[in-house]
C-alpha positions as CSV (number, residue, x, y, z in Angstrom):
1,M,21.4,-19.1,-13.6
2,P,24.7,-17.2,-13.7
3,K,26.4,-19.8,-15.9
4,A,23.4,-20.1,-18.2
5,A,23.2,-16.3,-18.5
6,M,26.9,-16.0,-19.2
7,E,26.7,-18.7,-22.0
8,L,23.6,-17.0,-23.5
9,A,25.3,-13.5,-23.4
10,N,28.4,-14.9,-25.1
11,S,26.4,-16.6,-27.8
12,L,24.4,-13.4,-28.4
13,G,27.4,-11.1,-28.1
14,V,25.8,-9.0,-25.4
15,N,27.0,-7.6,-22.1
16,P,26.3,-10.4,-19.5
17,L,25.5,-7.9,-16.7
18,A,22.9,-6.2,-18.9
19,L,21.4,-9.5,-19.8
20,V,21.1,-10.5,-16.2
21,N,19.5,-7.1,-15.4
22,I,16.9,-7.6,-18.2
23,L,16.1,-11.1,-17.0
24,R,15.7,-9.9,-13.4
25,F,13.4,-7.0,-14.6
26,A,11.3,-9.5,-16.7
27,E,11.0,-11.8,-13.6
28,S,9.9,-8.9,-11.4
29,A,7.4,-7.6,-14.1
30,K,5.9,-11.1,-14.4
31,A,5.5,-11.4,-10.6
32,F,3.8,-8.0,-10.4
33,A,1.6,-8.9,-13.4
34,N,0.6,-12.1,-11.7
35,A,-0.1,-10.5,-8.3
36,N,-3.7,-10.5,-7.5
37,D,-4.0,-8.0,-4.6
38,D,-6.9,-5.9,-6.0
39,G,-4.7,-2.8,-6.0
40,E,-3.7,-3.0,-2.3
41,M,-0.1,-2.4,-3.2
42,L,-0.9,0.7,-5.1
43,M,-3.2,2.0,-2.4
44,A,-0.4,1.4,0.2
45,A,2.0,3.4,-2.0
46,L,-0.4,6.2,-2.3
47,D,-1.0,6.3,1.5
48,V,2.8,6.6,2.1
49,D,2.9,9.6,-0.3
50,E,0.0,11.3,1.4
51,G,1.6,10.8,4.8
52,K,4.7,12.6,3.5
53,Q,2.7,15.5,2.2
54,D,0.8,15.8,5.5
55,A,4.1,16.0,7.5
56,D,5.3,18.9,5.4
């Protein structure tokens, strides 16, 4: 992927590191969008935040 990203960045005239960051973001967003966990990740994140509030 690094070679392909570098070639694409050169052909588009964009910063290669920025292009790789955008591609990684898109890959992560796709993975989250395709995740089928019925909100368990969100619930777990909310539980962590509530635990921090209780400790204060």
